[in-house]
C-alpha positions, 0 to 999 in steps of 0.5 A: 062076736056074740060070746065077748058081750059080757068080757071087757079085758083080757090080761096076760102075763108078761115073760113067757106070754106076750115076751121072751117065749118059754122065759128064758131070760129069768130062766138063764140068769136064776140056772147061772146064778146056781150054778156059779155058786156050786147048787145047779138046777134042772130046767124043771128045778129053776122054771117050777115057781116061774110067774112068782115075785122074783125073791118069793121064787129064790125062796122056794127053788131053796126049799126043793129038797134036793137043791136044800141037800146040795145046799147043806153039802156044799155049805155045811147048813141050811140056806137061810134068808141071808144066804136067799138074799145073796144069791137073789142080789146076783139076779136083777144085775145079771137080767138086766144085761139081757133083757134087751135082747128078750124083750121083743113080742112073741110072733103073733102076738101084737096082731092078736093083740090089735084083734081083741082091741079092734074087732072085740073092743076089749080092753088089755091088762098084764100082770109080771113076777118082774118087779117095776123096776124090770118092767119099766125097762121091757115095756118101752122094748115092747112099745115100740114093736106094738105091744102097749097092756092098757094096763099094767102091775108087777107082782113087787107093786102088791102085796103079794104075786102069784100065786095070790089074785092081787094083780088081777084084782087091780087089772080088775080095777083099773080096766072096769 
């Protein structure tokens, strides 16, 4: 316990860390969108930018050489911001339909959080590539199953999401 004296808080990501092992919900939706638009992705491509604000995630996907070439082959030009926004516009409606199935804590998470709080007196923070409306949807479900951090911040609430540290800075400030 001595090693925890200087640590005051632990910050966890949401999707893939405390809920939705493997980030299956956003991954499935992203892959479905690109497939439906004639630009199929591999799992590695789709999951590469995971954790970023989702619109930034889409932008990163369109920078991949193979994806860029597929898009050009299908649409006769490089994707511009309008094209990217068109793909992205399908994301949230599709995600909200399946989020309830991916919002319960991963086995063991609730017990670990309880131990960190009770035994080590640590505060629990969180970050996510989800937007605020997405987290506002997921959090009550996770809370009902025993997971509720002391502070939550989404990538849509800061200047820039991952890989920038702004969500972590907000956690540090709010959790002291």
